[in-house]
N, C-alpha and C positions, 0 to 999 in steps of 0.2 A: 134360643136354636129353639125350629119350627122340627116338633116328631113325626116319624114316619108317617098314624094317621092323618097329621095335619099336610104335609106334601100328598096323600094320596089322594084327599080331599080336595084339595086345590085343584088337583089334574083333571078329575070329574069335574068339574065347575066347569073346569077351562074347555071340554069335550061337550058339557051340555047336557052332562047327565044328573041324573037325578043326587045327589050326594050320599042316600042310603043303599043307591043301590051300588056296591062291591062288582057284581060281575060285570059293570062296564068298564073299568079298567080295577081286575083283582090283586089282591096284594100276591096274592102267587104267581110267577113271574115276572113282576117289577125289581127294577135294582136303581139302587139313590145311592148317589155319594154326593157330598157336599164339597162346596168348592167356596171362597176367601178371597173375597177381595179387597185387597189393600190402597188407598190409594192419600199422597197427602207428600209432608217436606221435613225434612229436617234439617233447620236452620243455624250454623254454626258459626259465630262471631269469632274472625279469627286474625291473635296481634301477633305485627313485628314491633321489632325493637332494633332502631341502630342507633349508630353513634357517630358522632367525624367535629371536624370544625366549623363553627361558624363566624361572621365576617359579616359587621356593617361599615361602612362608611359615615364620615363621622360621630357622635357623640352619641349612645346608646343607653335609655335604663333597662335594666332588665329584672325589675325587682318583682314585676309585678310577673315569670314565668318560674315553676316550680322550679327545688332543687333539690338535687339526687345525692346520693356520695357511689350506689353502687346500681347500672341500671336497671338488672334483670331482677334485680328482689325490689326493685321501686310500684309499691301499691300499689293498683291502678283496678276500683270496683268494677264487677261486672256489671256491664249492660242490664237496663231492663229490658229493653227488645234484642233479641240478639239479632235481629234482623235487618234494628238500623242502619239508615246510610253511613261511608264512610266516614271513619272520623279521624283528626287528626291534632295529636296533644305533644307539644315541644316542652322540652326542660333544659334549665344550666346546672351544668356538672358544680356541686358547690367547690368552690376557689379558683376555677380555670378563667373566669373573667381577665382580659389585662388589656388596658386604654394604651394605645400607642402616636405615640406622634411622627407624621409620617416624614419618610429622614429621602423623597426622591419628588421632594417642591419645595414651593417657599412657598409657606403662609398658604397652601394653597394652590398656589399660583407657577404652571412652569411656561417656557417660550412658547407661542405660537410657531407649526410645524411650516404651517405657509408662507409665510412671511419670514422666520427664522427672528422673529423680534425685532423687524424692523418697523413695525405696523400698519407697511404700507407696501403695496404690489405693484409689478407695471400695469401697466393701461396704452392701448393703442390712440394715438392722437389724431386719428381722424375713422370715421364709421362710414358706408356708403349709404349714398342717399337713400331716403325711404322711397323718393316719388319714382326715379328711376333705375335705383340699383346698380349705378356706375355705369352703366350700358345706354347707347346713345341719350347720353346728356345733352349734345348736340348733336343735332342733324346735320352740318355745316360743318363743324372741327371737332368732333367726337371727344370734346373736353381739352383737345392739344392747344387749342388760338391756332393751328390753321386750319382756314378752308381747306374743304375738299374741292377737286373740281366739280365734282358729282354731287350736291347734297343726298343721305340718305330717304328714304322712305318711314315716311312714321310707322311706329309700330302698326298692325294686322287690331284694329280693335280699339285703338289708343283714343280716349273722348277730352284731356285736359288740355288746356291749350296751352300753348309754349310762347316763350316773351326773346326780349332780345339778350344773345348771349354776353355774358359780361368779359368773355375770354376775346373772342375774334369779332363779335359785333353783329354778327348776323341777327336779322331779323326772324320773329314768330320759329325761332332752331331750338333752343335753349329749354329743360324743363324748367318748369315751373318754380320750384324750391330749394333743385343748386345751381339757377340761372348759371346751367353749363360745367359747374366745378366738377361734379360728380361723386361729391362727398363733401362731407361735413364735419369741422370739429365735433369729437365722443363727449358726450351731452354729461358724461361721470367725472372724466377730470378734465373738463375744458379745453384740450390740448395740451394737456401739463407731462401727459404719457406716465402717472401716475394718480395712480386711484387708495382708499383706505382701505387694509388687508380686511376680506367678507367674516374671515373667521375670529378676529381681535376685534374688531370694530376699530382698526389703527392702536389699540393699546401694545399690542407686543406679546402678550401672555395670555393667556386663555385658563379656566376652571381645569385644576387637576382629575382624572375620570378614577382615580382610583379613590382618594378619597373624598371625591366629589366636592373639593373644594373646599374642601374645612379646614386641612392640616394635620386631621385625625384622624385615627380609627380604630375599632373594639374587637377583637377575637374571644372566644368561648367556643366550648368545650358542648356541644350541645345533641343532647338524646332526643332522637326522634318514633315516639309509639302511635306506629296506624293500626287503628282498627276495620273490616273490612266481616259483610255476609259474605258465608259463603253456601249455595243452597244445590241440596242431595233433594232430588226427586223421585217420588214414591210412587209406584204401580206395578202391579203384581195380581195377576187372574187363574193364582193357581194350574188349574190343567182346561181351563177355560179359556176360552180365544180374546184376545184384546178386545173384541167389539164390544165381549159381556157387557164396556162398559158403559154400554149406548142403550142395554137393555133397562137398565137403572135410573131411577130422579130420585129427588131429593124428600120425596114424601116415602122416603124406602125406609127401614129400621135398618137404618147404619148404627153402627157404633162408633164413638166418638174418643181417640185418647190428642189432649192438647196438655202438654208437660212445659214448665220453664225452671231455667235454674237445676238445682239437684234431682227432682223429681225425673228430668229429662236423662239421666245421665241412664246407664248399661248396668245390666247386675253385678254384683260384687266380684265373677267371676269373670267378666266377660275379658279379652285381649281388649287394653286400653293401648298399646304402644307405648312406642315412648317420644322423648325430645319437649322441647318447653312446651309447657302446658298441658301436658299428660297430667290425668287425677288418680292417687293414690291413697286420698281419703276419704272413701266411697263407705258408706255402710252397709251391714248384709241386706238391711230392710231395701236398701233401694232400687228401686222396679217398678217397671212400666204399668202396673197394676192397680197404681191408685191415682185414679180418673176423677178430677172431681164431678165430669159430665156420668159414672156410672154407680156413684158412691164411695164413701174414703173408705171403707170397708173391704170393696170387690176386691177380690186376690185369685191369681191365676191361677191357681191349683180348684177353684168355683168357676169357671168360665173359660172356656176351652177354648172361642174364638182367639178370646185374650192373649190366651200362652200361643195360640199358634202365630197371632201379630208377632209377640214378642220374640220368638223364633225365629219369624222372617224379618225381622228388623237388627235383630240381634248381628249378625256381618256390619253390618249399616252406622254400627255405633261406639267402634272404635274412633277412640280420640288421635284427631289430628293435627299436629306441629303449630304448638301458639294458638292452642281452640282455650277460648278463656269461657265460652257460655255458648247455651245453645236452648234452642225451643223445637220440641217434636209435636208437630200435628197431624194425624192422620186419621182415620176414617175407615172402616173397615164391615166389609156385610157376608153375610155366610147364602151362598144359594148351595140349593141340589136342582143337581141335576138326574132326571130320571128317564130310565128308558125301560122296555117294556115287552118280553117275550111275541105278543101278540103284534105290537108295531114295533116291529123293528127300522122304521124306517124315518120314524119319528123321533125326536129326542124332547122331552119337555125341560124347563130351566125354574123352578118356584124360585119368587122374588121374596124375601119376609117385607110384609108392610102394612099400613092401619088404610080401612078397616079390617082389609083382608088380604093377603098373598095373591100376587100377582102371578101370570104362569108366560114363558115367551116358548113357544114352539118352533122348531126348526129343523131341516131337514137332518139328516144322520149322517155321518163325513161321509161312511160304506154307500149309503143309496146317490149321497153328491157324487162320491166317484163315478158311481154305478153312471151315473145320466149323462155324468162328463165323457164315458167311456163311449155311450149309446150314440150321445153329439158326435164323438170323433167317426165314428164308426158308419155313420152320417152318408157324415162329410166326407169319407173316403169313396165312399160308395158311389155318389155322386159324381165325382172326380170322374170313377172308373168310368161310369157311366157317358159322362160327358166325352171322355176320348176315344168310348168304342165310337158314340154315333158321328164322332168326327174325321 
């Protein structure tokens, strides 16, 4: 954390004054407030457990699935990565597996619903001619065998040649495919009016869907454990505007907290909620301050920034129903906001960094409001003058 002298020296350098010239930006009249930027995420692995009846058509070997007696007490190791993709674990309740013979079919077969077990279905004896469609099959008799007094005209656009009609004998009048009959025997049944059932291929029976044609099925009680990541995004800028994050970069002196497992849980006196997954076995020394990036001996009482980070995160660290693991990955940076009585229209934000702090200068909120009010006044005056002139 920068001292007040370091902060004032950074502002003087930003203003272009000599670092030793205190008169350029004297300590008297300067007002320094400190603000913490906190950004990152809390990733929880949330688990749900459900139990129900499972079914499999035919036979199935379930020996590859774990067995359980009490689903709520079945131990599943905490994930190494709480942010891992959704996972599903299926289990079998011990002693619940039962194989049954299907009672609604015969050896996996049942009567075909379409042909009702007959094996064949009704069919048409004749079908319309593919050449003339049954229309104008003969220009002289139209398929009746009796010539009309006036022959019909050829269909517009017809190019196929016509032949002698086998019904009325007219030359160059009949369709070349049906020779005036207008229809042909069905190619499926050969004119017998019956064809094999397409559903059962003439057998009269089909496979039973319920047992998949096996005549057997298996039932058991199945337990399902589903784990999914839930991400809580953290982005707080204390009393600074949200755009303060845009003033920083990765080269700045960010502090970092990255914990997985026990170290990611809140202090012992934190309200941990209730329900499945509630933690009650946390030791008194479990706290956020043990950060591998800052050293194992870092303590909240010795790092005021970390103490504020912990205080800000505490409301977010309550346990969710079914929570089994979490990762807390946070970065934080303490900025200094500097104003001066001699420069009331400017605000200097000092950002710690290497090799030296950076300074971002912005208009003070009061000055920004004054400029906005002046702009509005000018606009109103312009409108008033315009109306007078017109």
